[in-house]
C-alpha positions in Angstrom: 125.3 82.7 71.9 123.6 80.3 74.4 125.0 77.4 76.3 121.7 76.1 77.5 119.0 74.3 75.5 115.7 76.2 75.0 112.6 74.2 76.0 109.2 74.9 74.7 107.9 78.5 75.3 104.6 77.1 76.5 106.3 75.3 79.4 108.3 78.4 80.3 105.2 80.6 80.2 103.4 78.2 82.4 106.2 78.5 85.0 106.1 82.2 84.8 102.5 82.3 86.0 103.1 80.3 89.1 105.3 81.2 92.1 107.3 78.0 92.4 108.0 76.7 95.8 111.6 77.6 96.4 113.8 77.4 99.5 114.9 80.5 101.3 118.1 80.5 103.2 118.8 84.3 102.8 119.3 85.8 106.2 117.3 88.9 107.1 119.3 91.7 108.6 118.0 94.6 110.7 117.8 98.0 109.0 118.0 99.8 112.3 121.7 99.2 112.5 121.7 96.6 115.3 120.3 93.3 116.2 116.7 92.6 115.4 114.6 93.9 118.3 112.3 91.6 120.4 109.0 93.0 119.0 106.7 90.1 120.0 105.0 92.2 122.6 104.4 95.9 123.5 102.4 98.6 121.8 100.0 97.5 119.1 101.3 98.4 115.6 99.2 98.8 112.5 100.8 98.8 109.1 99.5 99.0 105.5 101.4 97.4 102.6 100.4 99.0 99.3 101.9 97.3 96.3 101.7 98.2 92.6 99.6 95.2 91.5 98.8 91.6 92.5 99.1 90.5 88.9 102.9 90.4 89.2 104.3 87.5 91.3 107.0 89.8 92.6 104.4 91.8 94.6 102.5 88.7 95.6 105.8 87.5 97.2 106.2 90.8 98.8 102.8 90.6 100.4 103.5 87.1 101.6 106.7 88.3 103.2 104.9 91.1 105.0 102.2 88.8 106.2 104.8 86.4 107.7 106.6 89.3 109.4 103.4 90.8 110.7 102.4 87.5 112.3 105.8 87.1 113.9 105.8 90.6 115.3 102.1 90.9 116.3 101.3 93.6 113.7 97.9 94.4 112.3 98.6 94.4 108.6 96.3 95.7 105.9 97.0 94.8 102.2 96.1 97.0 99.2 97.2 97.1 95.6 96.7 99.1 92.4 94.6 97.4 89.8 97.6 97.4 87.4 101.1 98.8 87.3 100.7 102.6 87.1 97.4 102.8 88.8 98.0 105.8 91.1 94.5 106.6 92.2 93.9 103.3 93.9 97.1 103.7 95.8 96.2 107.2 96.8 92.9 105.9 98.2 94.7 103.2 100.1 97.1 105.8 101.7 94.1 107.9 102.7 92.4 104.8 104.2 95.6 104.0 106.2 95.6 107.5 107.7 91.9 107.3 108.5 92.5 104.0 110.3 95.3 105.4 112.4 98.0 103.2 111.0 101.5 104.0 112.3 103.3 103.0 109.1 102.8 102.5 105.4 105.0 100.3 103.2 104.4 101.2 99.5 105.8 100.5 96.0 104.8 103.8 94.4 102.9 103.5 91.1 103.9 107.0 89.9 104.5 110.6 90.8 100.9 111.4 91.6 101.2 109.3 94.7 103.8 111.6 96.2 101.3 114.3 97.4 99.2 111.6 99.3 102.4 110.3 100.9 103.3 113.8 102.0 99.9 114.3 103.6 100.2 111.0 105.4 103.6 111.9 106.8 102.3 115.3 108.0 99.7 113.3 109.9 102.5 111.4 111.6 102.5 108.2 109.6 106.0 106.7 108.9 106.3 105.9 105.2 108.7 103.4 103.7 109.0 102.8 100.0 109.8 99.3 98.9 111.5 98.4 95.5 110.7 101.7 93.8 112.0 105.0 95.3 109.7 107.9 94.7 110.8 111.1 93.0 112.1 112.9 95.0 113.7 110.2 97.1 113.0 112.1 100.3 109.3 112.1 99.7 109.3 109.0 102.0 111.1 108.5 105.3 113.3 105.8 103.8 113.4 103.3 100.9 114.2 99.6 101.1 115.2 98.5 97.6 117.5 96.8 95.1 120.2 99.0 93.7 118.4 99.2 90.4 121.2 101.0 88.7 123.6 98.2 89.6 121.0 95.6 88.6 120.9 97.1 85.1 124.6 97.5 84.9 125.2 93.8 85.8 123.0 92.5 82.9 124.6 95.1 80.6 128.1 94.0 81.4 127.1 90.4 81.0 125.5 91.1 77.6 128.5 93.0 76.3 130.8 90.1 77.3 128.5 87.4 75.9 128.3 89.2 72.5 132.1 89.0 72.3 132.4 91.8 69.7 129.3 91.0 67.7 127.1 93.9 66.7 124.4 94.5 69.2 121.0 95.3 67.7 119.1 96.3 70.8 115.4 96.4 71.8 114.6 98.2 75.0 111.3 97.2 76.7 110.8 99.8 79.4 108.1 100.3 82.0 106.1 103.4 81.0 106.0 106.0 78.3 103.5 108.3 80.0 105.3 108.8 83.4 108.8 108.9 84.8 109.7 106.6 87.7 113.2 106.0 88.9 113.1 102.2 88.7 112.4 102.6 85.0 115.3 104.8 84.0 117.7 103.4 86.5 117.4 99.9 85.1 117.3 101.0 81.4 120.2 103.4 81.7 122.1 101.1 84.0 121.9 98.4 81.3 123.3 100.7 78.6 126.0 101.9 81.0 126.9 98.3 81.6 127.3 97.7 77.9 129.6 100.7 77.7 127.1 103.0 75.9 127.0 106.8 76.5 123.6 107.4 77.9 123.5 111.2 77.7 121.2 112.2 80.5 121.5 109.3 82.9 117.9 109.8 84.2 116.2 109.9 80.8 115.3 106.9 78.7 115.8 107.1 75.0 118.0 110.2 74.6 121.2 108.3 73.8 122.6 108.0 70.3 120.8 105.3 68.3 124.1 104.0 66.9 127.6 104.0 68.0 130.1 101.9 69.9 129.6 99.7 73.0 132.5 98.2 74.9 132.8 95.3 72.5 131.9 96.7 69.1 129.1 98.4 67.3 125.5 98.9 68.5 122.2 100.0 67.1 119.2 100.8 69.4 116.0 99.9 67.5 113.9 101.8 70.0 112.2 102.0 73.4 108.7 100.6 74.0 106.6 100.6 77.1 105.6 97.2 78.5 103.8 98.3 81.7 105.8 95.6 83.3 103.3 93.0 82.0 103.4 89.9 79.8 100.9 91.2 77.3 102.7 94.6 77.2 106.0 92.9 76.6 104.6 90.9 73.7 103.1 94.0 72.1 106.3 96.1 72.7 108.4 93.4 71.1 106.1 93.1 68.1 106.4 96.8 67.5 110.2 96.8 67.7 110.4 93.7 65.4 108.3 95.6 62.9 111.0 98.2 62.8 114.0 95.8 62.7 113.8 92.0 62.4 117.6 91.7 63.1 117.3 92.3 66.9 119.7 90.1 68.8 119.6 91.8 72.3 116.4 92.3 74.3 116.4 94.3 77.5 113.3 94.0 79.6 112.3 96.0 82.7 111.2 92.8 84.4 110.5 89.1 83.8 106.8 89.3 82.9 107.8 91.6 80.1 110.5 89.1 79.1 107.9 86.3 78.8 105.8 88.4 76.5 108.9 89.4 74.4 109.8 85.7 74.1 106.3 84.9 72.8 106.6 87.6 70.1 110.0 86.4 69.0 108.9 82.8 68.7 105.7 83.9 66.9 108.0 85.8 64.4 109.8 82.6 63.7 113.1 83.7 65.3 115.4 81.2 66.9 115.7 81.9 70.6 119.3 80.7 70.3 120.1 83.9 68.2 118.7 86.4 70.7 119.9 87.3 74.1 117.1 88.2 76.6 118.1 89.9 79.8 115.9 91.1 82.6 115.6 92.0 86.3 113.6 90.2 89.0 115.1 86.8 89.7 111.8 85.3 90.8 111.5 81.5 91.2 109.7 81.2 87.9 112.3 83.5 86.2 115.2 81.5 87.6 113.6 78.4 86.2 113.4 80.1 82.8 117.1 80.8 83.1 117.7 77.1 83.6 115.6 76.4 80.5 117.3 79.0 78.4 114.3 81.3 77.8 116.0 84.2 79.8 119.7 84.3 79.4 120.6 86.5 82.5 118.6 88.3 85.1 119.4 90.4 88.2 117.9 88.9 91.2 116.0 91.0 93.8 114.7 90.1 97.2 111.1 91.5 97.7 110.4 89.2 100.7 113.4 90.7 102.5 112.2 94.2 101.6 108.8 93.5 103.1 110.1 91.8 106.2 112.6 94.5 107.0 109.9 97.2 106.3 107.5 95.6 108.8 110.3 95.1 111.3 111.5 98.7 110.9 108.1 100.2 111.7 107.6 97.9 114.7 111.0 98.9 116.1 110.3 102.6 115.5 107.0 102.5 117.3 108.1 100.3 120.2 111.5 101.8 121.0 111.9 104.9 118.8 114.8 103.6 116.7 114.5 104.7 113.1 116.0 102.7 110.2 119.2 103.9 108.6 120.2 104.0 104.9 123.1 101.9 103.7 126.5 103.5 103.8 127.1 105.8 100.8 123.5 105.4 99.6 120.2 107.3 100.1 118.3 104.1 100.6 118.7 100.7 102.4 120.2 98.3 99.9 118.5 94.9 100.0 121.0 93.3 97.6 121.2 92.0 94.0 122.8 89.0 92.3 123.4 88.4 88.6 121.9 85.0 87.6 123.0 83.1 84.5 124.1 79.7 83.5 126.5 81.2 80.9 129.0 83.1 83.0 131.2 85.8 81.5 134.7 86.3 82.7 135.1 89.3 84.9 131.3 89.6 85.7 130.4 88.1 89.0 127.4 85.9 88.9 125.6 82.9 90.4 124.0 80.1 88.5 120.3 79.3 88.3 120.6 76.4 90.8 122.1 78.7 93.5 119.5 81.4 92.7 116.6 78.9 93.1 117.7 78.4 96.7 117.3 82.1 97.5 114.7 83.3 95.0 112.9 86.3 96.3 114.1 85.7 99.8 
């Protein structure tokens, strides 16, 4: 099923732990609906960026983007993060600290529903709150969200998978984010992937309630199960081990993000499975992940742009404070869409994509 040659897993995993130095030629557009304001002078602006965790390179890149934008616009930036994906309490404390400091804005990638009450209190105190990457539930718990269209990101890798299988039975492992809380990024990616494959998802906002067997757009499918990975490499490895114990014939692996994909690949290789016989698809499109697409460890991924999310978030708060212009959502959406591209070196007819070389030029821009 692959057209690339798989290199050693050890090399790929090494790449996954380092944010490779990649060029960035993606242009940054203003979310306020006009040209970027001259925000190099004027009222002092204080902003907090609160990410899920700093163990995931995605959020490290987001922090770096916010720091660069803060320096450009003269913003006092405070960084905070949960200890792990799903750590709500540390994020709540960071929100409370931002309010106590008198920050005008908060940028946050919410770690779960328990954070919503703290966000609401901050907004009542006059703090403008922008969600990045992960919309809260409900979406209007924040003033606006800057994010990938996660449903579309899932659909793209699902459409690619269905085309790549070319009628072969799909025996599917789903490596999700959580099993103890519901967040929109989790079900949008998972359910989007299944929709892209042409599978009836039943409740589109619930993971795991679809029929375990049936027909996808190209043939028969069997879903082995859903396992939580916590968006981490070790979680992905354990989740994949659990699913392989149920069915050793898995030939399609969906993962919530690329760290989970790295862990899944370790489990597959440890089980003696040929990586040429399993399609691994994911969402992130980081520099290391794109390198893994080149090497054949990941077959296709949907590329996001966390640096752009952070830059636009900082810019939006500065513009709001200094001239009163609030950011606007993208037309037809309830969030500002920062874009997504399908990345693969094995294109499928009818599914628009870019190759890994092109993706490396814009990774996480």
